[in-house]
PDB file of N, CA, C and O in Angstrom:
ATOM      1  N   MET A   1      26.329 127.503 -81.689  1.00  0.00           N
ATOM      2  CA  MET A   1      26.233 128.934 -81.454  1.00  0.00           C
ATOM      3  C   MET A   1      26.641 129.656 -82.741  1.00  0.00           C
ATOM      4  O   MET A   1      27.673 129.349 -83.337  1.00  0.00           O
ATOM      5  N   ALA A   2      25.835 130.596 -83.149  1.00  0.00           N
ATOM      6  CA  ALA A   2      26.130 131.375 -84.352  1.00  0.00           C
ATOM      7  C   ALA A   2      27.331 132.282 -84.095  1.00  0.00           C
ATOM      8  O   ALA A   2      27.504 132.821 -83.002  1.00  0.00           O
ATOM      9  N   VAL A   3      28.146 132.433 -85.119  1.00  0.00           N
ATOM     10  CA  VAL A   3      29.313 133.291 -85.009  1.00  0.00           C
ATOM     11  C   VAL A   3      28.893 134.735 -85.234  1.00  0.00           C
ATOM     12  O   VAL A   3      28.228 135.054 -86.219  1.00  0.00           O
ATOM     13  N   ARG A   4      29.282 135.593 -84.322  1.00  0.00           N
ATOM     14  CA  ARG A   4      28.970 137.018 -84.431  1.00  0.00           C
ATOM     15  C   ARG A   4      30.254 137.782 -84.703  1.00  0.00           C
ATOM     16  O   ARG A   4      31.347 137.332 -84.359  1.00  0.00           O
ATOM     17  N   ARG A   5      30.108 138.932 -85.317  1.00  0.00           N
ATOM     18  CA  ARG A   5      31.256 139.823 -85.502  1.00  0.00           C
ATOM     19  C   ARG A   5      31.718 140.319 -84.147  1.00  0.00           C
ATOM     20  O   ARG A   5      30.901 140.600 -83.269  1.00  0.00           O
ATOM     21  N   ILE A   6      33.011 140.426 -83.978  1.00  0.00           N
ATOM     22  CA  ILE A   6      33.584 140.761 -82.673  1.00  0.00           C
ATOM     23  C   ILE A   6      33.378 142.225 -82.298  1.00  0.00           C
ATOM     24  O   ILE A   6      33.214 142.535 -81.118  1.00  0.00           O
ATOM     25  N   GLU A   7      33.383 143.131 -83.272  1.00  0.00           N
ATOM     26  CA  GLU A   7      33.271 144.561 -82.951  1.00  0.00           C
ATOM     27  C   GLU A   7      31.992 144.901 -82.193  1.00  0.00           C
ATOM     28  O   GLU A   7      32.062 145.598 -81.182  1.00  0.00           O
ATOM     29  N   PRO A   8      30.822 144.433 -82.645  1.00  0.00           N
ATOM     30  CA  PRO A   8      29.603 144.743 -81.873  1.00  0.00           C
ATOM     31  C   PRO A   8      29.599 144.116 -80.478  1.00  0.00           C
ATOM     32  O   PRO A   8      29.049 144.686 -79.536  1.00  0.00           O
ATOM     33  N   ILE A   9      30.211 142.953 -80.355  1.00  0.00           N
ATOM     34  CA  ILE A   9      30.279 142.296 -79.053  1.00  0.00           C
ATOM     35  C   ILE A   9      31.104 143.147 -78.090  1.00  0.00           C
ATOM     36  O   ILE A   9      30.692 143.401 -76.958  1.00  0.00           O
ATOM     37  N   LEU A  10      32.261 143.577 -78.553  1.00  0.00           N
ATOM     38  CA  LEU A  10      33.118 144.407 -77.707  1.00  0.00           C
ATOM     39  C   LEU A  10      32.460 145.746 -77.397  1.00  0.00           C
ATOM     40  O   LEU A  10      32.619 146.281 -76.299  1.00  0.00           O
ATOM     41  N   ALA A  11      31.719 146.291 -78.367  1.00  0.00           N
ATOM     42  CA  ALA A  11      31.003 147.556 -78.146  1.00  0.00           C
ATOM     43  C   ALA A  11      29.925 147.384 -77.070  1.00  0.00           C
ATOM     44  O   ALA A  11      29.721 148.280 -76.250  1.00  0.00           O
ATOM     45  N   GLU A  12      29.231 146.232 -77.071  1.00  0.00           N
ATOM     46  CA  GLU A  12      28.218 145.958 -76.048  1.00  0.00           C
ATOM     47  C   GLU A  12      28.852 145.898 -74.660  1.00  0.00           C
ATOM     48  O   GLU A  12      28.312 146.434 -73.692  1.00  0.00           O
ATOM     49  N   ILE A  13      30.005 145.239 -74.580  1.00  0.00           N
ATOM     50  CA  ILE A  13      30.706 145.134 -73.297  1.00  0.00           C
ATOM     51  C   ILE A  13      31.135 146.517 -72.822  1.00  0.00           C
ATOM     52  O   ILE A  13      30.926 146.869 -71.661  1.00  0.00           O
ATOM     53  N   MET A  14      31.725 147.290 -73.703  1.00  0.00           N
ATOM     54  CA  MET A  14      32.192 148.626 -73.329  1.00  0.00           C
ATOM     55  C   MET A  14      31.023 149.525 -72.918  1.00  0.00           C
ATOM     56  O   MET A  14      31.140 150.285 -71.957  1.00  0.00           O
ATOM     57  N   ALA A  15      29.906 149.446 -73.629  1.00  0.00           N
ATOM     58  CA  ALA A  15      28.740 150.262 -73.285  1.00  0.00           C
ATOM     59  C   ALA A  15      28.216 149.883 -71.898  1.00  0.00           C
ATOM     60  O   ALA A  15      27.849 150.757 -71.113  1.00  0.00           O
ATOM     61  N   ALA A  16      28.180 148.590 -71.599  1.00  0.00           N
ATOM     62  CA  ALA A  16      27.713 148.150 -70.284  1.00  0.00           C
ATOM     63  C   ALA A  16      28.675 148.607 -69.188  1.00  0.00           C
ATOM     64  O   ALA A  16      28.246 149.077 -68.134  1.00  0.00           O
ATOM     65  N   LEU A  17      29.975 148.468 -69.441  1.00  0.00           N
ATOM     66  CA  LEU A  17      30.961 148.924 -68.456  1.00  0.00           C
ATOM     67  C   LEU A  17      30.858 150.431 -68.234  1.00  0.00           C
ATOM     68  O   LEU A  17      30.904 150.901 -67.098  1.00  0.00           O
ATOM     69  N   ASP A  18      30.719 151.179 -69.314  1.00  0.00           N
ATOM     70  CA  ASP A  18      30.577 152.633 -69.189  1.00  0.00           C
ATOM     71  C   ASP A  18      29.316 153.007 -68.416  1.00  0.00           C
ATOM     72  O   ASP A  18      29.342 153.897 -67.566  1.00  0.00           O
ATOM     73  N   GLY A  19      28.208 152.321 -68.715  1.00  0.00           N
ATOM     74  CA  GLY A  19      26.956 152.591 -68.016  1.00  0.00           C
ATOM     75  C   GLY A  19      27.047 152.293 -66.535  1.00  0.00           C
ATOM     76  O   GLY A  19      26.561 153.064 -65.707  1.00  0.00           O
ATOM     77  N   ILE A  20      27.672 151.172 -66.200  1.00  0.00           N
ATOM     78  CA  ILE A  20      27.852 150.818 -64.790  1.00  0.00           C
ATOM     79  C   ILE A  20      28.732 151.852 -64.107  1.00  0.00           C
ATOM     80  O   ILE A  20      28.415 152.316 -63.012  1.00  0.00           O
ATOM     81  N   SER A  21      29.829 152.211 -64.748  1.00  0.00           N
ATOM     82  CA  SER A  21      30.754 153.178 -64.161  1.00  0.00           C
ATOM     83  C   SER A  21      30.091 154.535 -63.956  1.00  0.00           C
ATOM     84  O   SER A  21      30.213 155.137 -62.889  1.00  0.00           O
ATOM     85  N   THR A  22      29.398 155.008 -64.969  1.00  0.00           N
ATOM     86  CA  THR A  22      28.724 156.302 -64.887  1.00  0.00           C
ATOM     87  C   THR A  22      27.661 156.304 -63.792  1.00  0.00           C
ATOM     88  O   THR A  22      27.526 157.272 -63.044  1.00  0.00           O
ATOM     89  N   SER A  23      26.915 155.216 -63.707  1.00  0.00           N
ATOM     90  CA  SER A  23      25.809 155.136 -62.739  1.00  0.00           C
ATOM     91  C   SER A  23      26.263 154.984 -61.299  1.00  0.00           C
ATOM     92  O   SER A  23      25.541 155.363 -60.377  1.00  0.00           O
ATOM     93  N   THR A  24      27.444 154.436 -61.097  1.00  0.00           N
ATOM     94  CA  THR A  24      27.897 154.165 -59.736  1.00  0.00           C
ATOM     95  C   THR A  24      28.947 155.156 -59.228  1.00  0.00           C
ATOM     96  O   THR A  24      29.265 155.162 -58.038  1.00  0.00           O
ATOM     97  N   THR A  25      29.478 155.980 -60.106  1.00  0.00           N
ATOM     98  CA  THR A  25      30.490 156.947 -59.683  1.00  0.00           C
ATOM     99  C   THR A  25      29.910 157.874 -58.617  1.00  0.00           C
ATOM    100  O   THR A  25      28.841 158.458 -58.796  1.00  0.00           O
ATOM    101  N   GLY A  26      30.625 157.994 -57.521  1.00  0.00           N
ATOM    102  CA  GLY A  26      30.203 158.866 -56.435  1.00  0.00           C
ATOM    103  C   GLY A  26      29.157 158.259 -55.516  1.00  0.00           C
ATOM    104  O   GLY A  26      28.699 158.915 -54.581  1.00  0.00           O
ATOM    105  N   LYS A  27      28.776 157.017 -55.771  1.00  0.00           N
ATOM    106  CA  LYS A  27      27.765 156.350 -54.935  1.00  0.00           C
ATOM    107  C   LYS A  27      28.444 155.512 -53.870  1.00  0.00           C
ATOM    108  O   LYS A  27      29.508 154.936 -54.097  1.00  0.00           O
ATOM    109  N   THR A  28      27.825 155.452 -52.722  1.00  0.00           N
ATOM    110  CA  THR A  28      28.302 154.569 -51.666  1.00  0.00           C
ATOM    111  C   THR A  28      27.581 153.233 -51.774  1.00  0.00           C
ATOM    112  O   THR A  28      26.629 153.088 -52.541  1.00  0.00           O
ATOM    113  N   LEU A  29      28.043 152.265 -51.004  1.00  0.00           N
ATOM    114  CA  LEU A  29      27.366 150.977 -50.967  1.00  0.00           C
ATOM    115  C   LEU A  29      25.938 151.147 -50.454  1.00  0.00           C
ATOM    116  O   LEU A  29      25.020 150.485 -50.938  1.00  0.00           O
ATOM    117  N   ASP A  30      25.753 152.022 -49.489  1.00  0.00           N
ATOM    118  CA  ASP A  30      24.390 152.282 -48.995  1.00  0.00           C
ATOM    119  C   ASP A  30      23.517 152.902 -50.083  1.00  0.00           C
ATOM    120  O   ASP A  30      22.349 152.541 -50.220  1.00  0.00           O
ATOM    121  N   ASP A  31      24.079 153.837 -50.861  1.00  0.00           N
ATOM    122  CA  ASP A  31      23.329 154.408 -51.984  1.00  0.00           C
ATOM    123  C   ASP A  31      22.882 153.293 -52.922  1.00  0.00           C
ATOM    124  O   ASP A  31      21.734 153.256 -53.364  1.00  0.00           O
ATOM    125  N   PHE A  32      23.808 152.388 -53.216  1.00  0.00           N
ATOM    126  CA  PHE A  32      23.525 151.272 -54.117  1.00  0.00           C
ATOM    127  C   PHE A  32      22.421 150.390 -53.550  1.00  0.00           C
ATOM    128  O   PHE A  32      21.482 150.033 -54.261  1.00  0.00           O
ATOM    129  N   ARG A  33      22.530 150.039 -52.276  1.00  0.00           N
ATOM    130  CA  ARG A  33      21.528 149.179 -51.632  1.00  0.00           C
ATOM    131  C   ARG A  33      20.146 149.819 -51.606  1.00  0.00           C
ATOM    132  O   ARG A  33      19.133 149.133 -51.735  1.00  0.00           O
ATOM    133  N   ASP A  34      20.112 151.137 -51.439  1.00  0.00           N
ATOM    134  CA  ASP A  34      18.841 151.839 -51.294  1.00  0.00           C
ATOM    135  C   ASP A  34      18.176 152.219 -52.620  1.00  0.00           C
ATOM    136  O   ASP A  34      17.038 152.690 -52.627  1.00  0.00           O
ATOM    137  N   ASP A  35      18.867 152.022 -53.726  1.00  0.00           N
ATOM    138  CA  ASP A  35      18.352 152.447 -55.036  1.00  0.00           C
ATOM    139  C   ASP A  35      18.025 151.216 -55.886  1.00  0.00           C
ATOM    140  O   ASP A  35      18.900 150.647 -56.539  1.00  0.00           O
ATOM    141  N   TRP A  36      16.763 150.822 -55.866  1.00  0.00           N
ATOM    142  CA  TRP A  36      16.310 149.636 -56.580  1.00  0.00           C
ATOM    143  C   TRP A  36      16.711 149.692 -58.049  1.00  0.00           C
ATOM    144  O   TRP A  36      17.236 148.716 -58.586  1.00  0.00           O
ATOM    145  N   LEU A  37      16.472 150.810 -58.696  1.00  0.00           N
ATOM    146  CA  LEU A  37      16.764 150.931 -60.124  1.00  0.00           C
ATOM    147  C   LEU A  37      18.268 150.844 -60.395  1.00  0.00           C
ATOM    148  O   LEU A  37      18.680 150.205 -61.364  1.00  0.00           O
ATOM    149  N   LEU A  38      19.073 151.462 -59.573  1.00  0.00           N
ATOM    150  CA  LEU A  38      20.520 151.387 -59.734  1.00  0.00           C
ATOM    151  C   LEU A  38      20.995 149.942 -59.596  1.00  0.00           C
ATOM    152  O   LEU A  38      21.760 149.458 -60.430  1.00  0.00           O
ATOM    153  N   ARG A  39      20.548 149.255 -58.553  1.00  0.00           N
ATOM    154  CA  ARG A  39      20.946 147.851 -58.345  1.00  0.00           C
ATOM    155  C   ARG A  39      20.585 146.997 -59.545  1.00  0.00           C
ATOM    156  O   ARG A  39      21.409 146.229 -60.041  1.00  0.00           O
ATOM    157  N   HIS A  40      19.364 147.131 -60.007  1.00  0.00           N
ATOM    158  CA  HIS A  40      18.917 146.295 -61.119  1.00  0.00           C
ATOM    159  C   HIS A  40      19.575 146.701 -62.435  1.00  0.00           C
ATOM    160  O   HIS A  40      19.812 145.855 -63.297  1.00  0.00           O
ATOM    161  N   GLY A  41      19.867 147.968 -62.591  1.00  0.00           N
ATOM    162  CA  GLY A  41      20.580 148.411 -63.789  1.00  0.00           C
ATOM    163  C   GLY A  41      21.990 147.861 -63.843  1.00  0.00           C
ATOM    164  O   GLY A  41      22.451 147.428 -64.899  1.00  0.00           O
ATOM    165  N   VAL A  42      22.677 147.875 -62.715  1.00  0.00           N
ATOM    166  CA  VAL A  42      24.036 147.317 -62.649  1.00  0.00           C
ATOM    167  C   VAL A  42      23.989 145.811 -62.895  1.00  0.00           C
ATOM    168  O   VAL A  42      24.815 145.273 -63.632  1.00  0.00           O
ATOM    169  N   GLU A  43      23.033 145.140 -62.286  1.00  0.00           N
ATOM    170  CA  GLU A  43      22.906 143.701 -62.508  1.00  0.00           C
ATOM    171  C   GLU A  43      22.638 143.395 -63.976  1.00  0.00           C
ATOM    172  O   GLU A  43      23.185 142.434 -64.515  1.00  0.00           O
ATOM    173  N   ARG A  44      21.812 144.192 -64.624  1.00  0.00           N
ATOM    174  CA  ARG A  44      21.545 143.990 -66.059  1.00  0.00           C
ATOM    175  C   ARG A  44      22.813 144.217 -66.866  1.00  0.00           C
ATOM    176  O   ARG A  44      23.089 143.470 -67.805  1.00  0.00           O
ATOM    177  N   GLY A  45      23.582 145.230 -66.520  1.00  0.00           N
ATOM    178  CA  GLY A  45      24.853 145.460 -67.199  1.00  0.00           C
ATOM    179  C   GLY A  45      25.784 144.268 -67.060  1.00  0.00           C
ATOM    180  O   GLY A  45      26.462 143.891 -68.015  1.00  0.00           O
ATOM    181  N   ILE A  46      25.818 143.675 -65.876  1.00  0.00           N
ATOM    182  CA  ILE A  46      26.641 142.486 -65.639  1.00  0.00           C
ATOM    183  C   ILE A  46      26.149 141.323 -66.492  1.00  0.00           C
ATOM    184  O   ILE A  46      26.954 140.578 -67.051  1.00  0.00           O
ATOM    185  N   GLU A  47      24.836 141.164 -66.593  1.00  0.00           N
ATOM    186  CA  GLU A  47      24.274 140.117 -67.450  1.00  0.00           C
ATOM    187  C   GLU A  47      24.719 140.303 -68.899  1.00  0.00           C
ATOM    188  O   GLU A  47      25.115 139.343 -69.560  1.00  0.00           O
ATOM    189  N   ILE A  48      24.654 141.529 -69.383  1.00  0.00           N
ATOM    190  CA  ILE A  48      25.039 141.818 -70.766  1.00  0.00           C
ATOM    191  C   ILE A  48      26.509 141.484 -70.984  1.00  0.00           C
ATOM    192  O   ILE A  48      26.863 140.846 -71.976  1.00  0.00           O
ATOM    193  N   ILE A  49      27.359 141.912 -70.064  1.00  0.00           N
ATOM    194  CA  ILE A  49      28.791 141.619 -70.175  1.00  0.00           C
ATOM    195  C   ILE A  49      29.013 140.112 -70.182  1.00  0.00           C
ATOM    196  O   ILE A  49      29.744 139.586 -71.021  1.00  0.00           O
ATOM    197  N   SER A  50      28.375 139.427 -69.242  1.00  0.00           N
ATOM    198  CA  SER A  50      28.528 137.982 -69.141  1.00  0.00           C
ATOM    199  C   SER A  50      28.125 137.291 -70.441  1.00  0.00           C
ATOM    200  O   SER A  50      28.867 136.459 -70.963  1.00  0.00           O
ATOM    201  N   GLU A  51      26.968 137.634 -70.951  1.00  0.00           N
ATOM    202  CA  GLU A  51      26.475 136.994 -72.178  1.00  0.00           C
ATOM    203  C   GLU A  51      27.357 137.342 -73.374  1.00  0.00           C
ATOM    204  O   GLU A  51      27.656 136.476 -74.196  1.00  0.00           O
ATOM    205  N   ALA A  52      27.766 138.578 -73.475  1.00  0.00           N
ATOM    206  CA  ALA A  52      28.602 138.993 -74.612  1.00  0.00           C
ATOM    207  C   ALA A  52      29.931 138.248 -74.629  1.00  0.00           C
ATOM    208  O   ALA A  52      30.428 137.894 -75.698  1.00  0.00           O
ATOM    209  N   THR A  53      30.513 138.005 -73.447  1.00  0.00           N
ATOM    210  CA  THR A  53      31.800 137.299 -73.425  1.00  0.00           C
ATOM    211  C   THR A  53      31.672 135.867 -73.923  1.00  0.00           C
ATOM    212  O   THR A  53      32.663 135.272 -74.348  1.00  0.00           O
ATOM    213  N   ARG A  54      30.483 135.312 -73.879  1.00  0.00           N
ATOM    214  CA  ARG A  54      30.263 133.956 -74.399  1.00  0.00           C
ATOM    215  C   ARG A  54      30.429 133.901 -75.922  1.00  0.00           C
ATOM    216  O   ARG A  54      30.594 132.825 -76.497  1.00  0.00           O
ATOM    217  N   HIS A  55      30.383 135.055 -76.557  1.00  0.00           N
ATOM    218  CA  HIS A  55      30.502 135.117 -78.017  1.00  0.00           C
ATOM    219  C   HIS A  55      31.894 135.547 -78.476  1.00  0.00           C
ATOM    220  O   HIS A  55      32.128 135.731 -79.671  1.00  0.00           O
ATOM    221  N   ILE A  56      32.807 135.705 -77.534  1.00  0.00           N
ATOM    222  CA  ILE A  56      34.190 136.031 -77.895  1.00  0.00           C
ATOM    223  C   ILE A  56      34.930 134.716 -78.099  1.00  0.00           C
ATOM    224  O   ILE A  56      34.911 133.856 -77.219  1.00  0.00           O
ATOM    225  N   PRO A  57      35.580 134.548 -79.241  1.00  0.00           N
ATOM    226  CA  PRO A  57      36.299 133.297 -79.499  1.00  0.00           C
ATOM    227  C   PRO A  57      37.400 133.047 -78.462  1.00  0.00           C
ATOM    228  O   PRO A  57      38.042 133.978 -77.975  1.00  0.00           O
ATOM    229  N   ASP A  58      37.598 131.774 -78.143  1.00  0.00           N
ATOM    230  CA  ASP A  58      38.585 131.396 -77.131  1.00  0.00           C
ATOM    231  C   ASP A  58      39.985 131.882 -77.471  1.00  0.00           C
ATOM    232  O   ASP A  58      40.745 132.245 -76.573  1.00  0.00           O
ATOM    233  N   ASP A  59      40.339 131.895 -78.754  1.00  0.00           N
ATOM    234  CA  ASP A  59      41.687 132.348 -79.113  1.00  0.00           C
ATOM    235  C   ASP A  59      41.874 133.830 -78.791  1.00  0.00           C
ATOM    236  O   ASP A  59      42.983 134.260 -78.474  1.00  0.00           O
ATOM    237  N   LEU A  60      40.809 134.603 -78.869  1.00  0.00           N
ATOM    238  CA  LEU A  60      40.888 136.019 -78.509  1.00  0.00           C
ATOM    239  C   LEU A  60      40.943 136.174 -76.977  1.00  0.00           C
ATOM    240  O   LEU A  60      41.680 137.017 -76.464  1.00  0.00           O
ATOM    241  N   LEU A  61      40.175 135.374 -76.266  1.00  0.00           N
ATOM    242  CA  LEU A  61      40.212 135.409 -74.808  1.00  0.00           C
ATOM    243  C   LEU A  61      41.612 135.052 -74.297  1.00  0.00           C
ATOM    244  O   LEU A  61      42.063 135.582 -73.281  1.00  0.00           O
ATOM    245  N   ALA A  62      42.279 134.166 -74.996  1.00  0.00           N
ATOM    246  CA  ALA A  62      43.615 133.727 -74.581  1.00  0.00           C
ATOM    247  C   ALA A  62      44.633 134.865 -74.626  1.00  0.00           C
ATOM    248  O   ALA A  62      45.696 134.764 -74.013  1.00  0.00           O
ATOM    249  N   LEU A  63      44.323 135.943 -75.342  1.00  0.00           N
ATOM    250  CA  LEU A  63      45.234 137.089 -75.407  1.00  0.00           C
ATOM    251  C   LEU A  63      45.259 137.877 -74.098  1.00  0.00           C
ATOM    252  O   LEU A  63      46.158 138.686 -73.874  1.00  0.00           O
ATOM    253  N   ALA A  64      44.269 137.639 -73.236  1.00  0.00           N
ATOM    254  CA  ALA A  64      44.205 138.329 -71.943  1.00  0.00           C
ATOM    255  C   ALA A  64      43.955 137.295 -70.840  1.00  0.00           C
ATOM    256  O   ALA A  64      42.884 137.278 -70.235  1.00  0.00           O
ATOM    257  N   PRO A  65      44.947 136.432 -70.580  1.00  0.00           N
ATOM    258  CA  PRO A  65      44.739 135.355 -69.601  1.00  0.00           C
ATOM    259  C   PRO A  65      44.563 135.848 -68.161  1.00  0.00           C
ATOM    260  O   PRO A  65      44.107 135.095 -67.300  1.00  0.00           O
ATOM    261  N   GLU A  66      44.923 137.103 -67.899  1.00  0.00           N
ATOM    262  CA  GLU A  66      44.775 137.639 -66.542  1.00  0.00           C
ATOM    263  C   GLU A  66      43.319 137.976 -66.209  1.00  0.00           C
ATOM    264  O   GLU A  66      42.991 138.216 -65.047  1.00  0.00           O
ATOM    265  N   ILE A  67      42.465 137.996 -67.198  1.00  0.00           N
ATOM    266  CA  ILE A  67      41.045 138.287 -66.976  1.00  0.00           C
ATOM    267  C   ILE A  67      40.323 136.973 -66.686  1.00  0.00           C
ATOM    268  O   ILE A  67      40.491 136.008 -67.432  1.00  0.00           O
ATOM    269  N   PRO A  68      39.524 136.913 -65.619  1.00  0.00           N
ATOM    270  CA  PRO A  68      38.849 135.665 -65.241  1.00  0.00           C
ATOM    271  C   PRO A  68      37.612 135.399 -66.110  1.00  0.00           C
ATOM    272  O   PRO A  68      36.479 135.521 -65.646  1.00  0.00           O
ATOM    273  N   TRP A  69      37.843 135.039 -67.357  1.00  0.00           N
ATOM    274  CA  TRP A  69      36.752 134.877 -68.336  1.00  0.00           C
ATOM    275  C   TRP A  69      35.701 133.870 -67.877  1.00  0.00           C
ATOM    276  O   TRP A  69      34.506 134.110 -68.051  1.00  0.00           O
ATOM    277  N   LYS A  70      36.119 132.762 -67.301  1.00  0.00           N
ATOM    278  CA  LYS A  70      35.159 131.742 -66.858  1.00  0.00           C
ATOM    279  C   LYS A  70      34.197 132.325 -65.820  1.00  0.00           C
ATOM    280  O   LYS A  70      32.991 132.086 -65.881  1.00  0.00           O
ATOM    281  N   GLN A  71      34.734 133.089 -64.871  1.00  0.00           N
ATOM    282  CA  GLN A  71      33.888 133.691 -63.838  1.00  0.00           C
ATOM    283  C   GLN A  71      32.982 134.764 -64.436  1.00  0.00           C
ATOM    284  O   GLN A  71      31.827 134.896 -64.030  1.00  0.00           O
ATOM    285  N   ILE A  72      33.490 135.523 -65.388  1.00  0.00           N
ATOM    286  CA  ILE A  72      32.673 136.553 -66.037  1.00  0.00           C
ATOM    287  C   ILE A  72      31.527 135.897 -66.790  1.00  0.00           C
ATOM    288  O   ILE A  72      30.388 136.361 -66.724  1.00  0.00           O
ATOM    289  N   ARG A  73      31.825 134.826 -67.501  1.00  0.00           N
ATOM    290  CA  ARG A  73      30.773 134.107 -68.224  1.00  0.00           C
ATOM    291  C   ARG A  73      29.743 133.528 -67.251  1.00  0.00           C
ATOM    292  O   ARG A  73      28.550 133.511 -67.554  1.00  0.00           O
ATOM    293  N   GLY A  74      30.188 133.060 -66.098  1.00  0.00           N
ATOM    294  CA  GLY A  74      29.293 132.407 -65.142  1.00  0.00           C
ATOM    295  C   GLY A  74      28.470 133.350 -64.289  1.00  0.00           C
ATOM    296  O   GLY A  74      27.399 132.969 -63.816  1.00  0.00           O
ATOM    297  N   ILE A  75      28.942 134.576 -64.077  1.00  0.00           N
ATOM    298  CA  ILE A  75      28.229 135.492 -63.170  1.00  0.00           C
ATOM    299  C   ILE A  75      26.832 135.837 -63.691  1.00  0.00           C
ATOM    300  O   ILE A  75      25.926 136.114 -62.906  1.00  0.00           O
ATOM    301  N   GLY A  76      26.663 135.821 -64.990  1.00  0.00           N
ATOM    302  CA  GLY A  76      25.338 136.108 -65.556  1.00  0.00           C
ATOM    303  C   GLY A  76      24.294 135.116 -65.079  1.00  0.00           C
ATOM    304  O   GLY A  76      23.157 135.494 -64.795  1.00  0.00           O
ATOM    305  N   ASN A  77      24.675 133.846 -64.990  1.00  0.00           N
ATOM    306  CA  ASN A  77      23.739 132.830 -64.497  1.00  0.00           C
ATOM    307  C   ASN A  77      23.369 133.076 -63.045  1.00  0.00           C
ATOM    308  O   ASN A  77      22.221 132.872 -62.651  1.00  0.00           O
ATOM    309  N   VAL A  78      24.326 133.510 -62.255  1.00  0.00           N
ATOM    310  CA  VAL A  78      24.041 133.806 -60.851  1.00  0.00           C
ATOM    311  C   VAL A  78      23.053 134.969 -60.761  1.00  0.00           C
ATOM    312  O   VAL A  78      22.068 134.897 -60.026  1.00  0.00           O
ATOM    313  N   VAL A  79      23.317 136.031 -61.502  1.00  0.00           N
ATOM    314  CA  VAL A  79      22.444 137.216 -61.456  1.00  0.00           C
ATOM    315  C   VAL A  79      21.048 136.879 -61.973  1.00  0.00           C
ATOM    316  O   VAL A  79      20.054 137.379 -61.447  1.00  0.00           O
ATOM    317  N   ARG A  80      20.971 136.029 -63.007  1.00  0.00           N
ATOM    318  CA  ARG A  80      19.668 135.669 -63.581  1.00  0.00           C
ATOM    319  C   ARG A  80      18.893 134.681 -62.719  1.00  0.00           C
ATOM    320  O   ARG A  80      17.694 134.855 -62.498  1.00  0.00           O
ATOM    321  N   HIS A  81      19.571 133.647 -62.232  1.00  0.00           N
ATOM    322  CA  HIS A  81      18.861 132.524 -61.622  1.00  0.00           C
ATOM    323  C   HIS A  81      18.985 132.442 -60.102  1.00  0.00           C
ATOM    324  O   HIS A  81      18.163 131.801 -59.446  1.00  0.00           O
ATOM    325  N   GLU A  82      19.991 133.076 -59.549  1.00  0.00           N
ATOM    326  CA  GLU A  82      20.189 133.016 -58.105  1.00  0.00           C
ATOM    327  C   GLU A  82      20.281 134.430 -57.523  1.00  0.00           C
ATOM    328  O   GLU A  82      21.025 134.691 -56.578  1.00  0.00           O
ATOM    329  N   TYR A  83      19.495 135.332 -58.125  1.00  0.00           N
ATOM    330  CA  TYR A  83      19.520 136.748 -57.744  1.00  0.00           C
ATOM    331  C   TYR A  83      19.275 136.963 -56.261  1.00  0.00           C
ATOM    332  O   TYR A  83      19.772 137.926 -55.678  1.00  0.00           O
ATOM    333  N   HIS A  84      18.510 136.069 -55.651  1.00  0.00           N
ATOM    334  CA  HIS A  84      18.206 136.184 -54.222  1.00  0.00           C
ATOM    335  C   HIS A  84      19.434 135.897 -53.358  1.00  0.00           C
ATOM    336  O   HIS A  84      19.423 136.168 -52.157  1.00  0.00           O
ATOM    337  N   LYS A  85      20.497 135.348 -53.967  1.00  0.00           N
ATOM    338  CA  LYS A  85      21.718 135.042 -53.233  1.00  0.00           C
ATOM    339  C   LYS A  85      22.832 136.046 -53.485  1.00  0.00           C
ATOM    340  O   LYS A  85      23.902 135.949 -52.884  1.00  0.00           O
ATOM    341  N   THR A  86      22.590 137.012 -54.372  1.00  0.00           N
ATOM    342  CA  THR A  86      23.672 137.935 -54.714  1.00  0.00           C
ATOM    343  C   THR A  86      23.940 138.918 -53.575  1.00  0.00           C
ATOM    344  O   THR A  86      23.030 139.330 -52.856  1.00  0.00           O
ATOM    345  N   SER A  87      25.180 139.271 -53.438  1.00  0.00           N
ATOM    346  CA  SER A  87      25.610 140.217 -52.407  1.00  0.00           C
ATOM    347  C   SER A  87      25.790 141.587 -53.038  1.00  0.00           C
ATOM    348  O   SER A  87      26.525 141.728 -54.015  1.00  0.00           O
ATOM    349  N   ASP A  88      25.135 142.587 -52.495  1.00  0.00           N
ATOM    350  CA  ASP A  88      25.300 143.951 -53.016  1.00  0.00           C
ATOM    351  C   ASP A  88      26.764 144.375 -52.985  1.00  0.00           C
ATOM    352  O   ASP A  88      27.239 145.036 -53.908  1.00  0.00           O
ATOM    353  N   ALA A  89      27.474 144.002 -51.936  1.00  0.00           N
ATOM    354  CA  ALA A  89      28.883 144.388 -51.817  1.00  0.00           C
ATOM    355  C   ALA A  89      29.722 143.756 -52.916  1.00  0.00           C
ATOM    356  O   ALA A  89      30.670 144.380 -53.394  1.00  0.00           O
ATOM    357  N   ILE A  90      29.403 142.542 -53.327  1.00  0.00           N
ATOM    358  CA  ILE A  90      30.161 141.897 -54.396  1.00  0.00           C
ATOM    359  C   ILE A  90      29.778 142.463 -55.740  1.00  0.00           C
ATOM    360  O   ILE A  90      30.647 142.707 -56.577  1.00  0.00           O
ATOM    361  N   VAL A  91      28.482 142.680 -55.971  1.00  0.00           N
ATOM    362  CA  VAL A  91      28.036 143.279 -57.236  1.00  0.00           C
ATOM    363  C   VAL A  91      28.679 144.624 -57.384  1.00  0.00           C
ATOM    364  O   VAL A  91      28.447 145.313 -58.377  1.00  0.00           O
TER     365      VAL A  91
END
């Protein structure tokens, strides 16, 4: 895996988190379920976060052991390959 600069990686994660937060603020679970574009946009944001965390060095991840990095890295595969099994309530 090619080494990437950390600043753009963190910026990608923050942009995805901000986009998800902005898009879902004030929405109910029913709003989320009924809005195809919102659901897919949030799922794409999760994919971006998941993939970006794969490029964060392990020594940096170790600075925040309370964050479930393994699950964050793995959720992208679920959203990409097992999308038919995803739960709107969990997303």
